[in-house]
C-alpha positions as CSV (number, residue, x, y, z in Angstrom):
1,X,0.0,0.0,0.0
2,X,1.2,3.5,-0.9
3,X,0.4,6.6,1.1
4,X,0.2,10.2,0.0
5,X,-0.8,13.5,1.6
6,X,-2.3,16.1,-0.7
7,X,-4.2,19.4,-0.7
8,X,-7.1,19.5,-3.1
9,X,-8.4,22.8,-4.2
10,X,-11.9,22.9,-5.8
11,X,-13.2,25.7,-8.1
12,X,-16.7,27.0,-7.5
13,X,-18.3,24.7,-10.1
14,X,-17.0,21.6,-8.2
15,X,-17.8,22.5,-4.6
16,X,-21.2,20.8,-4.7
17,X,-19.9,17.7,-6.5
18,X,-19.2,14.4,-4.5
19,X,-15.5,14.3,-5.6
20,X,-14.1,12.6,-2.5
21,X,-16.9,10.0,-2.5
22,X,-16.1,9.2,-6.2
23,X,-12.4,9.0,-5.3
24,X,-13.2,6.4,-2.6
25,X,-15.8,4.4,-4.6
26,X,-14.3,4.4,-8.1
27,X,-10.6,4.1,-7.2
28,X,-10.8,2.2,-3.9
29,X,-8.7,4.8,-2.1
30,X,-8.9,5.1,1.7
31,X,-9.1,8.8,2.7
32,X,-8.5,10.6,5.9
33,X,-9.6,14.2,6.0
34,X,-7.1,16.2,8.0
35,X,-8.3,19.8,7.4
36,X,-10.9,21.4,5.1
37,X,-12.6,24.7,4.3
38,X,-15.6,24.8,2.0
39,X,-17.4,27.9,0.8
40,X,-19.9,28.6,-1.9
41,X,-17.2,29.9,-4.3
42,X,-14.3,27.6,-3.5
43,X,-13.1,24.9,-1.2
44,X,-10.0,23.0,-0.2
45,X,-9.2,19.8,1.8
46,X,-6.1,18.2,3.1
47,X,-6.3,14.5,2.7
48,X,-4.2,11.5,3.5
49,X,-4.7,8.9,0.8
50,X,-3.9,5.2,1.0
51,X,-4.2,2.6,-1.8
52,X,-2.0,0.5,-4.1
53,X,0.3,2.9,-6.0
54,X,-1.4,2.3,-9.3
55,X,-4.8,3.2,-7.7
56,X,-3.4,6.4,-6.3
57,X,-1.9,7.4,-9.6
58,X,-5.2,6.8,-11.4
59,X,-7.2,8.6,-8.7
60,X,-4.9,11.7,-8.8
61,X,-5.0,11.8,-12.6
62,X,-8.8,11.6,-12.4
63,X,-8.9,14.5,-9.9
64,X,-6.8,16.7,-12.2
65,X,-9.0,15.8,-15.2
66,X,-12.0,17.0,-13.2
67,X,-10.4,20.4,-12.6
68,X,-9.3,19.8,-9.1
69,X,-5.8,21.3,-8.2
70,X,-3.7,18.6,-6.5
71,X,-0.7,19.8,-4.5
72,X,1.4,17.1,-2.7
73,X,2.2,17.8,1.0
74,X,5.2,16.5,2.9
75,X,5.4,17.1,6.7
76,X,2.7,19.9,6.5
77,X,4.6,21.7,3.7
78,X,3.2,22.1,0.2
79,X,5.7,20.9,-2.3
80,X,6.3,23.0,-5.5
């Protein structure tokens, strides 16, 4: 199992969509929400993700294709 910590940033048009639910259901990724802020015009969430590496790669690629910004985090620091 591979693990990854990311910050997902959602544009206004995706705030009401069940993106994290789809990530869990469609890609069999275990999520742990560490922090989040959701407003009508934007939202972000810090997630810990766990799944086989291929599943993580496919899930992250799907998030990006949906329009979600995915920033990796290491030790509470966003990586460039």
